[in-house]
C-alpha positions as CSV (number, residue, x, y, z in Angstrom):
1,X,16.0,-16.0,-93.0
2,X,18.6,-13.3,-92.7
3,X,20.5,-14.7,-95.8
4,X,17.3,-14.7,-98.0
5,X,16.8,-11.0,-97.2
6,X,20.3,-10.2,-98.0
7,X,20.1,-12.0,-101.4
8,X,16.8,-10.2,-102.2
9,X,18.2,-6.8,-101.3
10,X,21.4,-7.4,-103.3
11,X,19.3,-8.5,-106.3
12,X,17.1,-5.5,-106.1
13,X,19.9,-3.1,-105.8
14,X,21.5,-4.6,-108.9
15,X,18.2,-4.2,-110.8
16,X,18.0,-0.7,-109.8
17,X,21.4,0.1,-111.4
18,X,20.3,-1.5,-114.7
19,X,17.1,0.4,-114.6
20,X,18.8,3.8,-115.6
21,X,19.2,3.0,-119.3
22,X,17.6,3.9,-122.6
23,X,17.9,6.6,-125.1
24,X,14.2,7.3,-125.8
25,X,11.3,7.5,-123.3
26,X,10.0,4.2,-124.8
27,X,13.2,2.4,-124.0
28,X,13.3,4.2,-120.6
29,X,9.8,2.9,-119.7
30,X,10.6,-0.7,-121.0
31,X,13.9,-0.8,-119.1
32,X,12.4,0.5,-115.9
33,X,9.4,-1.6,-116.1
34,X,11.5,-4.7,-116.6
35,X,13.6,-3.9,-113.7
36,X,10.5,-3.0,-111.6
37,X,8.9,-6.1,-112.3
38,X,11.9,-8.2,-111.6
39,X,12.6,-6.4,-108.4
40,X,8.8,-6.9,-107.5
41,X,9.2,-10.7,-108.3
42,X,12.4,-11.0,-106.3
43,X,10.8,-9.3,-103.3
44,X,7.3,-11.3,-103.7
45,X,5.4,-8.1,-104.3
46,X,3.0,-7.2,-107.1
47,X,4.7,-7.5,-110.3
48,X,2.4,-5.4,-112.2
49,X,2.7,-2.6,-109.8
50,X,6.4,-2.9,-109.7
51,X,6.5,-2.7,-113.5
52,X,4.5,0.4,-113.4
53,X,6.3,2.1,-110.8
54,X,9.8,1.1,-112.3
55,X,8.7,2.6,-115.7
56,X,7.5,5.8,-114.5
57,X,10.3,6.2,-112.1
58,X,12.9,5.5,-114.9
59,X,11.1,7.9,-117.4
60,X,10.9,10.8,-114.8
61,X,14.4,10.3,-113.7
62,X,16.0,10.1,-117.1
63,X,14.0,13.0,-118.4
64,X,15.0,15.1,-115.3
65,X,18.7,14.1,-115.3
66,X,19.5,13.0,-119.0
67,X,23.2,13.1,-118.5
68,X,23.1,10.3,-115.8
69,X,21.2,8.0,-118.0
């Protein structure tokens, strides 16, 4: 049980690092949505909600901190 949680957490963190990509808001939404959906799938969550949160979060982050994206 503990190993499964560790693997899922590591996968989610790796996806979070990939999420901060994209030059345009559309690319940022697609990258964030994909990472959010994949993270939700790994964590057995709602994939649609994960995609929506990932897309919104990535666009907001990249718009606020463009030098970090």
